[in-house]
C-alpha positions, 0 to 999 in steps of 0.5 A: 393458127400460125402466128409470128412476132414483130419486134422493134427495139429502143436501144439506150446507149451511154456514151464514153465521154468523161462528163455529163451531157449538159455539165461538167459533172463525171460519168465516173460509175460509181461513187456515194450517191448524189455525189456526182450531181451539180445545179444543171444537172438537178435542175436548179432555176436558173442554170443553163445547159451545155451540150457536150461536144464530145457526146456528139462526135460519138453520136454522130459516129455511131449514126455513120456506121450503121448508115444513117443520114446525119442532119446538118441541124441539131436541135433538141426538145423536151420530153416532159413526164413526172417521175422521181428520178427525173429532177428536172420532171423534163428529159432533154431529148430530141424529137421531130429532127432526130441527129440522124435517120435511115440506117440499117445492120445487117445480121445473120439468120438460119434464113441467111443473111438480113437487114434490120432497118434503123430508123433513128439515132439521136441524142438525150440525157439519162434520168436517175436511179431509184432504189427500192427498199427491200421488204419495206414501204421506201424509195431512195434516189440516186441522182449520179446517173442523171445527166449522162450522155445517152444515145437511142438506137430504134429499129424499125419493126424488122425482127421476126424472132427473139432469135434475130433481136438476140442476134441485133443486139449482138452485132450492135453490141459488137459494132459499139466497141469497136467503135469505142464510144461505149463500154456497153456494160449491162450491169452498170446500166451503160447499155440498156434495151426496150422491146415493142413487139406485137404479132400477126398471122404469118404472111400478113404485112399489117400491124398488131398492137404492141407491148413495151416491155422494160426491165430486161438487164441482159441480151438472153433476157430480152430473147426470153420476154418477147418468147413469153410475150409472144406466147402471152399474145398469141393466147391472146388473139386465140381465146378473143382477148384484146391485146392492150397497147401497154407497157410490161415490166419483165420479171426475171424470178417468174419468167413472166412479164406484168403490166405496168402501164398503159403506153404513152404516146408522143402527145403524152410527153407534150414535147416542145423545142428545148428553150436554152439550147439554141438549135444549130447547123453542123461545122461543114467538115464535122461529119466527113472527118468522123466518116473518114476517121471510122475505124475498120469495123468487125465484118470488113475485119474478118473479110481481111483475116481470111483474105490476107491472112488466111484464117478459115471463115471460123477462126475469123469471126470467133477472133472479131467477136471480141475486139481485144482478142483482134488486136492481140491477134493482130499484134501476135503477127506482127511478131510471128507471121503464123496466123493459123498457129496464133489463132490455134493457141488464142482460141485454145488455151489461152482463151481456156486460161483467160475466161477461167479468170474473167479477164480479156486479151487486153488484161493478159499478163501475157504479151502478144511477143511473149506468145510469139516467143513462145511458138518459136521456140516450139518451131526450134526443136527446143522444146515440144507443143506438149511442154509450151501448153505447160509453159503457156500457163506459168506465162500467163501467171506470172508475165515471164518469157518462154525464155527464162521458164524454160531455162528456169526449169531446165524444161529444154527438149532433148534432139542430141541424136547421140544422147536419143540414140542411147535411149533408143537401144534400151528401149529396143532391148527391153521391149523385143516383142513390141519391136518385132511387132513393129516389123511385122506391120504394126505401127501403133508399137511405134508410137509405144515404143516412142512413149517409153523413150520420152519415159525415160527423159522425163518427156524431155526428148524431142518426139520427132527426132525419137520416131526416126532413130527408132524407125531408123535403128528397127529397120537394121534388125 
């Protein structure tokens, strides 16, 4: 029997603020365990939380970017549960009155564009981190992460394959980076995802019993976990086994999910309004100001690269997938107005070098003006494209300009016709049969002769000029 998965994703994003959500402790990653803490984020009696305004602004920006309606009222709740890394035994979150609701994100699938509805975007604080002793029976707790500003982005169950889930997460991460509200580094815990999955017969519209899957530290892991869960739940239905609503953990080493606990319902958390944070109404112009201040987002930028700069859809798509690369590209165009040539170099030699060094375009020693300068040297005929490929590696390694490297290494291309005519005559004399072959209509023979001249000049001859000189000389024979 044919089944399909029904998936909803809960994405937790750590906002890029200097201090935590409700106190002044630093959000800097690392530090000695429990060194980035204070009485507020540790929940000491008598302490009072104060909302981080920057976190609120960044939350509003995200909500607007995914088309959510932002509420006029900001209200927080206490979400009560007992866990070793939760010092207060409750988490400040939002329950029945979230910051925003009813948004969407469009993704590309094999069948075309698909809209994934976003149920809500709300604010909350993070818990701490448990560190389990390998091979031992002890666990340690680090509260440095406790109180970090989080945004939870909850999708509707509109995702119907692991591939769609992967694409949704990829596009959402790109959007967040363009908004500059998070570094989205999953290794640091800045972006985390829980997946709710149920299955149903194809063609049905109802929802089955869902399982929540946790402990996935990459988008690839999310995809693999959903693939496993789909197979597991399908076998359950085929064999008549009852699917239980539960929370399951993904085991990346074994490639399986395992039951962790029964899935909590909202009433299990005993939500009630946070008494230490009075509900308030947003200032009338704050949301409008943030709407005006939204940056150009990936799809709009891609459209402009195609329409205004003449790039192909493929080139534009590749460039906008990394904001630093897209910014670098646009800066290059200011100095060298040939967008297609720049994109070729960025997607080719430059990208290959940066990937090998695990660097981004923004970290490169080769500045946009430097790349533009190199391409101008090629256009002027001073160096060949082949020379440029060697020169750019040194530019990327050292940050030196193209002109300096060309001068230091004596790499200027020979374009002087007088000098090249001498080499051409020598080559024709030394390769009389090849010259005869060309005169008989074998064009490949000319390319051999050009190569011989390039050898004589140690690659410094301008191949286009050599080609013309050889043709002229041979045509007179």
